N, C-alpha and C positions, 0 to 999 in steps of 0.2 A: 597476491599484492587489490590492496584494497579502491573500488572502484567506488562514485558516487553515484544513487539511484534516486532516482523521485518516485515519488507514491503516489495516486491517486486514490484516494480513502471516499466509495463513494454508498452511501445508505441505502440500505433497495425494504432489507423492511422494522420494524421497532420490533419490541420488546416483547407485545401479546401475538409478532408474527405474521399481522397486516403489514401489504406493502404500502410503502409512502405515496405522493405523489411525486409528480415528472418532475417538479425542481426540489429533487428534496439532497438532503446537505451534502453538499459534494467539499475534501476539502484534501491538502496538497503536499509532504512531509521526504523531507532527505535520511537518507539514511546512507551512511559505507558499509560497502560489505564486497567478498568474494563474488560473490553470483550475485544474478535475480532471483534465486532462488532462494538463497540465502536470505537477501532483502526483505523478502517477507515472513520467513524467518525470526528474524531482528522486531520486526515492525510486529507482529504479533504480540511476540514474548514481555515484550517494550507496555502492550496498549493491553495489557491483562485477558487476552485474547488467546481462540482456539483455530486454527484452520481447516477448515471443512471441505472434504475431496480430496481430491491433489492438487500442486503448483503448477500450471501448467505455463512449458516455456518454447518462448518461441524464438528464435536466427533472431541476432547481436545484439544480446544481454534482456532479451525483454520476457515478463511476466506476467502472468493472471491469477488471481487465487478467492476463494470466496475465505471469508471468515466470521467469527460470532465473538461475540462480548458480551456485557452486561444492560447494552445502547441497544440488541439487535444484532443484526446481519448484513455486514457489507461486501464491494468490490474490492481490490484492488489493482488495480491493474501497475506495474511496474517496468522503469526506462531508462537507462541511463540519464544521467543528472550533466548537464555540459559545462552547465553557469557555475561560476564557484561560488563558495559566500563567502568567503575576501571582500570586507572596503575596502574602497581605496580614496586616499584623501583629491579634493580639488586641486 
């Protein structure tokens, strides 16, 4: 059964490997997957990234991972999404 997951992506280093300031780029994404680990894998694949190390899985369908792509290194925090993407007319 597919679940909807929210993915917080936090930019850690630039392409040269230098740390970014504390207020660096943070973005949020939504993904549908069977598990939090699969959500990480699908998101990494869709963004042309590779997961560095293991995906840390926590109770309640939560996970954390580190990934790298051409733009630098990022931390991903995955949690179940409770909001629906459907728009309802007023």
